[in-house]
N, C-alpha and C positions, 0 to 999 in steps of 0.2 A: 348350501352355497358360501356362507359365512366361514365355515369350517375350512371349506377347499382353497379361499381366497387367502385366508390366514395361514394355512399350511402352505401355499404357493409362496406367500411372502416371506415364511419363515426359509424355505428352501432357498429363494434367492438372497437374503441377506447372508445366510451361511456360505453359498458360494462367493458372493462378495468377501467376506471375511477370509475364506481360505485363499482368495487370490490377492488380497492384502498381506498375508503372511509370506506367501511365495514371493511377491513381486515387490520389495520394498521401494515404498513412494516417498517423495519429499513436498514438502508444500512450495509455494511460488514466492518465497521471501527473496526479494532482491532480481525478480525475474521478469520480464516484458515478453507478452506475447502477441503476435498478430496472426491474423487468419483471413484468407480468402476463399471464396469458390473458385474452383477449376473451370476453364472454360477454353475457348479456341482463341479468345483474344488475352495478350499480356497485359491489358489495359485494366483488369478489375482491381480495385483498390484494397489493399490490405486494412484490414480492421482492428483496432486495440480492442482486447479482450480481457476480461477480469478472469484471471487464473486462479486454480484451486489447488491443484497438485499435479505431479509429473513423476513417471517411472520410465525404466528403460524401454517398456513398450508402448508407452502411450500417455495421454495427459488427459485432465479434465478442466472445463472452462465454462464460463457463462457470459451470455452477451445480451443485448436488445437490438444489435444492428443487423444480425446475420440469422437465415431462417434455413436449416440444414435439415437434410433428411438422412435416415441411416443408410448406410453404404455408400453416401456420396463421398466423393474424395475432395480432399482440400490442400492448399499449401500453408505452410507455417514459417515463421520466422520467429525463433526463440533467443532471446539475449539475455546473457548471464555472465558475471565474472569476467565483461569484456570480451566475451566469445558471442559469437552467432552462429546458430544453428539454421541453416535452411533443410524443408523437409516436405515430404508428402505425408498425408495421413488419411485414414478411412474413418468416417464417423461411426462409431459403435454402438452409442446408443443417444438417444435424447428425452431429455425430461423440460417439457415446457410448461409454463404456467402463465397466468395473467401479469406478473411481475417481471418475470425473468427467463430465459432460455439458458439450460445447461446441456452442456456435450460432454461426451467422451470419445476420443481419438485413439484409433491404433495406429501406430507409426508404420508406414511401408517403407520410407526412406528419410535418412537423417544423417546430414555432412556438416561436421564432423559428427562422429560417434558420439552417444550420449553418455556413454562411460566416462569419457574425460569429463563430463560436466559433474556427474553425479559421484563421482570419487571424493572421498572425505579427504583424502591425501593433498588435495589441491586446494582445500578451503583454509582461510586463515581463521585462528580461535574467536575473531569477533564473527565471522560469518556462519560458524558452528553455531557458536552460541544464539544467534538469529534464528537459524534453523530449528534449533532445538526448541526455544520458545513458541515458535510459528506451527510446530509439530503438535504442541501443548495445545495450543489454541485450536486446530483442527480437530483434535479430541474433544475438547469442549464443545465446539459449534456441532459438532456431528450429534452428541448428545441431546444437545438443546433444540436444534433446529424442528424437530417433530413437534413442538409443544410451544414455541416461539416463532408467531407471524413475524416479529419485527427483527429478526436475527440479522438480515442482510443490512439494516438500518444501524444494528448497533455493533455489527462488524466495522462498519466503515467509521463510525466514530471512534470505536478502539484504534485503529489504525491512525487516526488522525492525532488521538493523544500519544500513542505509542510513538509517533514520528516527532511531535513536540518535545516530549521527553528525551528521546535519543539525540536530537538536534542540539538542544541546550546542555544536555550532558557532556557532549563532546566539545562543545564551546568552552563549558568550564574543566576540562581536562587540558584544553589548549590553552589555559589561562587568558582567555579573553573576557574584559569587563566591560559592564554597561551599566548604566544608572539603574538603580534599586526603585523597583516601581512600588513598594511599600514606605519607601523612606523619603520624608518632608524635607529634609534637609540635601537632598541631590546627592546623596551617597553613591560610590560606585562601589559593586563587588560583581563577583565571576558569574558568567552569564546565567550558569544552571540556578542561581541563587537570587539573580535578580529580575527573575519574570514570577508570574503568578499563573498557573494552570489549574483551573476547575475541572476537575474530572466530572463532577454531577451537571456541571451545565455546558460542558464541550467547549470550553472557552480559554482563551491566554489574554494576559495583559502584560505588557510590556512598555518602555519608554522609547520614543523616536524623537528624531529633531526634525521641526517644521521650517525650511528656510524662508517661507514665505511671512512667517511670524517671528522669525529669527529666536526661536525658543525650542525646549524641549517639552513633548507633550505625550501624557498616557494614551497609548492604543491598545484596543480590543478586539481579537478577531474571533469569531462563532461560527460554529456550525450552524446554518440557517434553515435550509428545506431541503426536501427533494425534488429534484429536476424531472423533465420528461423522461430521461434515460435510468429513472430509479436511483440516481447516485446524489451523493450531499452536496450541496454547495455551500460556499464560504464566504463571510463577508465580514469588512472591517469597519470598526466604530468611525471611520472617515470618508465611508461610503465605497471604498473598492469592494469588488466581488472576485471570487475564484472558484475554479471549476475544481481542481484537484488539489490534494494535499501539498503535490511538488510546486505547485503556483503559490500556496501560502508560505512555503518555506522560502521560495525564490524570494518572495516581496519582503518576508522577515530578514533574509540576508541583505539585500539592498538597505533596508533601514538601519540594520545594525552598521554596516560599513558607511552608511551617513553620518550617524551617530559620531563614529570613531575619526572621522574626517574632521567634524567641526568641534570635537571635545577642547582641543588646545584654545579656541576661543574662549572657553569658560574656565579651564582649571591649567594651573599652573605645570602639573605633571601629566604625561600621557595617560590615558586608561588603563593602560596593560601595564603600566608601571606601578599603578596604585594598589594599595593593600585594604584588606578588610577593616 
């Protein structure tokens, strides 16, 4: 019996591998996916889903909010590169565990055609770089997932760190300067050098301005715990909490803007004109 099951699994894996070679897939870097069950009413709510990868004929995603059955039809909205694709799909497979529910969809209709989204000629260099990096992640995670029960958590943690690095690297490229968290004399430097990102502890330290105390203070944001949806939650040392990485980045953006606004109260030269 074990030999039969092992052989069946091997055949299934071989078929999946063949499909991957015939049909190119790209990971969901920079894409948003919403799915809803089809029904007689248009009031059914779309659910934001955790997307995995995409091809011309379908996509894979996971969710903790939808319970779907094979051959069930769903509506989806896919957003990428300022393009919004509406469509109808058929649930091709389901994979349900205690922690998450993963589904594969086969497209029945997609407007506009997905070829417009998947064509590399429409991507910027930065988007191609991001997609290539994300594809490498997909390979690494697919190799590790059978042995690693904490894979989903580690993926979320890594995306949190990747987002922080990308955010501050871009601010540095734009010559935005903020107070250096490691400097005792309020030294200002480019944003990518002014923060401290600890990849072991999944934390970031930076300086923000506190109007109520009229002073600059150190702030730390860290990945705190897993919520009921099996997703990471984030907290700041000042007591704020965040549900998503984008909420964290929005908070940091607001704080950096506040620092820049009040910098002239403490420095003769605006921060973006200072040098290291």
